[in-house]
C-alpha positions in Angstrom: 0.0 0.0 0.0 1.4 3.4 -1.0 1.0 6.5 1.0 1.0 10.1 -0.2 4.7 10.6 0.6 7.7 10.1 -1.7 6.6 11.5 -5.0 6.9 14.7 -7.2 3.4 16.1 -7.3 2.6 19.6 -6.0 -0.3 20.5 -3.7 -3.0 19.4 -3.5 -1.7 16.2 -5.0 1.5 16.1 -2.9 3.3 14.1 -3.4 3.0 10.5 -4.6 -0.2 10.8 -6.5 -0.8 7.8 -8.8 -4.1 8.9 -10.3 -4.2 10.2 -13.9 -7.8 11.4 -13.7 -7.7 13.9 -10.8 -6.2 17.0 -12.5 -2.6 16.5 -11.7 0.1 17.1 -14.3 0.3 14.0 -16.5 4.1 14.1 -16.7 4.4 14.3 -12.9 2.0 11.4 -12.4 4.2 9.4 -14.9 7.3 10.2 -12.8 5.4 9.0 -9.7 4.4 5.8 -11.3 7.9 5.2 -12.5 9.2 5.6 -9.0 6.6 3.1 -7.8 7.6 0.7 -10.6 11.2 0.6 -9.3 9.8 -1.4 -6.3 7.7 -3.8 -8.3 8.4 -6.9 -10.5 6.3 -5.5 -13.4 4.1 -2.5 -14.4 0.8 -2.7 -12.4 -2.4 -3.7 -14.1 -4.2 -0.3 -13.8 -8.0 -0.6 -13.9 -10.6 1.8 -15.1 -12.6 1.9 -11.8 -16.3 2.7 -11.9 -17.6 1.6 -8.4 -18.9 -1.6 -10.0 -18.3 -5.4 -9.4 -16.5 -6.5 -12.6 -13.3 -8.5 -12.0 -10.5 -8.2 -14.5 -8.5 -11.3 -15.3 -5.0 -10.3 -16.6 -4.0 -13.9 -17.1 -6.7 -14.2 -19.8 -5.8 -11.0 -21.5 -6.7 -7.5 -20.2 -7.6 -4.8 -22.5 -8.3 -1.9 -20.2 -12.0 -2.6 -19.6 -13.8 -1.1 -16.7 -13.3 -3.1 -13.6 -13.0 -2.7 -9.8 -11.1 -5.8 -9.0 -8.5 -8.1 -10.5 -7.3 -11.6 -9.9 -4.2 -13.5 -11.1 -2.4 -16.8 -10.7 0.6 -15.7 -12.7 3.8 -14.8 -10.9 4.9 -11.2 -11.1 1.6 -9.9 -12.4 0.8 -6.9 -10.2 -2.8 -6.3 -9.5 -3.7 -2.8 -8.2 -6.6 -0.6 -7.2 -6.5 3.1 -6.5 -8.3 4.7 -3.6 -8.6 7.9 -1.6 -11.3 7.0 0.9 -12.8 3.9 -0.6 -11.7 0.6 0.9 -8.9 -1.4 -0.8 -9.1 -5.1 -0.1 -6.3 -7.6 -0.9 -6.8 -11.3 -1.1 -4.5 -14.4 -1.1 -5.1 -18.1 -0.6 -3.0 -20.0 2.0 -1.1 -21.8 -0.7 -0.1 -18.5 -2.3 -1.4 -19.8 -5.7 -3.8 -16.9 -6.4 -4.1 -13.3 -5.3 -6.6 -10.6 -6.0 -7.5 -7.0 -5.1 -10.8 -5.1 -5.0 -11.9 -1.5 -4.8 -14.8 -1.3 -2.4 -16.6 2.0 -2.1 -20.1 1.7 -0.6 -21.7 1.1 -4.0 -19.3 -1.7 -5.0 -19.4 -3.2 -1.5 -23.2 -3.3 -1.5 -23.3 -4.6 -5.0 -21.0 -7.5 -4.2 -17.6 -6.7 -5.5 -15.9 -8.7 -2.7 -18.0 -11.8 -3.4 -17.3 -11.4 -7.1 -13.6 -11.3 -6.4 -13.7 -14.3 -4.2 -15.6 -16.3 -6.8 -13.0 -15.3 -9.5 -10.3 -16.6 -7.3 -11.8 -20.1 -7.5 -10.7 -21.5 -4.2 -12.5 -22.4 -0.9 -13.2 -19.2 1.2 -11.8 -20.9 4.3 -8.4 -21.0 2.6 -8.4 -17.2 1.8 -6.9 -14.4 3.8 -8.1 -10.8 3.3 -6.5 -7.5 4.2 -8.4 -4.2 4.5 -6.4 -1.1 3.7 -6.8 2.5 4.8 -10.2 4.0 4.1 -12.6 6.6 5.4 -13.3 5.7 9.0 -16.5 5.4 11.1 -16.0 8.8 12.7 -15.8 10.5 9.3 -18.1 8.6 6.8 -21.4 10.5 7.0 -24.0 8.8 4.8 -27.7 9.3 4.0 -30.7 7.0 3.8 -29.7 5.6 0.4 -26.5 4.1 1.8 -28.1 2.9 5.0 -30.9 1.2 3.0 -28.5 -0.4 0.5 -27.0 -2.5 3.3 -29.6 -2.9 6.1 -32.5 -3.8 3.7 -30.6 -7.0 2.7 -28.9 -7.8 6.0 -30.5 -6.4 9.1 -27.5 -7.2 11.2 -25.5 -4.6 9.3 -27.3 -2.0 11.3 -24.5 -2.5 13.9 -22.2 -0.7 11.4 -24.3 2.5 11.4 -24.4 5.1 14.2 -27.3 7.6 13.9 -26.3 11.3 13.5 -28.4 14.2 14.7 -30.9 15.2 11.9 -29.9 18.1 9.7 -31.6 21.4 9.3 -34.2 19.8 7.0 -34.7 16.8 9.2 -33.1 14.3 6.9 -31.7 11.1 8.4 -28.0 10.7 8.5 -25.6 8.1 9.9 -21.9 7.5 10.5 -21.0 4.4 8.6 -18.3 1.8 9.3 -17.1 0.9 5.8 -14.5 -1.5 7.0 -16.9 -3.1 9.4 -19.4 -3.7 6.6 -16.7 -5.3 4.6 -15.7 -7.6 7.4 -19.4 -8.7 7.7 -19.7 -9.4 4.0 -16.4 -11.3 4.0 -17.6 -13.4 7.0 -20.9 -14.2 5.3 -18.9 -15.3 2.2 -16.8 -17.7 4.4 -13.6 -15.6 4.8 -12.8 -15.3 8.5 -9.1 -14.5 8.3 -9.5 -10.7 7.9 -6.9 -8.2 8.9 -6.4 -4.5 8.8 -9.1 -1.9 8.3 -8.0 0.4 11.2 -6.5 3.4 9.4 -8.7 6.4 8.5 -7.8 8.3 5.4 -9.7 11.4 6.5 -8.1 11.6 9.9 -4.5 10.9 8.9 -3.8 13.8 6.7 0.0 13.3 6.9 -0.1 9.8 5.3 -3.2 9.6 3.2 -5.1 11.3 0.5 -8.8 11.9 1.1 -11.4 13.0 -1.5 -14.0 13.5 1.2 -11.7 15.7 3.3 -10.0 17.7 0.5 -12.2 17.6 -2.6 -9.3 17.7 -5.0 -7.0 14.9 -4.0 -4.4 12.4 -5.2 -4.8 8.6 -5.2 -3.0 5.8 -3.4 -2.5 2.3 -4.7 -3.0 -1.0 -3.0 -1.0 -3.7 -4.9 -0.5 -7.4 -4.7 1.4 -10.0 -6.7 2.7 -13.6 -6.5 6.5 -14.2 -6.3 8.0 -16.8 -8.7 8.3 -20.2 -7.0 
């Protein structure tokens, strides 16, 4: 997982911004990506993320289609997702034969991107380990009735991941939502119980992380995973 430090971008993208779509200078982003590439076995498989559930399969040929997750069994194929408040999730089976990554904002999470990623891995859920990266935390993620309904209407137990907020001036209902907590619950229902991470808040940790919710114009981090050659 990258942080915002160690790159070349000027504010508000300072400094290791990896996103080409946020308004940063393209040449500077290229320099940032080249610096990241020095630490990797290959150029990452950069996705065109759309808050959906499609899983890219670089092993079968990837042509830049829209996707919010990727899975590989090929050594040195670097799967990556970019985030700046949404939740990055990395997966690996216990045999280290397959890895995957997923971009889980609330839309993708409620739509089933984690379950789709697990299905694409093709291994028993009980043999999979998941890691939750930095994302907007439960003290910062204010949501409305649409987000609350998207989860609780399907799984009433997910109510535990929402804390009511005092009504606004127009009386609308608002909640503080625990995005990582919702992901843990979905992973558990899918059969993955070895879940780690999910404790770093991008909004609260300004020094280390970009945050679109906090700053409006913001850079992007990358969460990356690959298999080493045996």
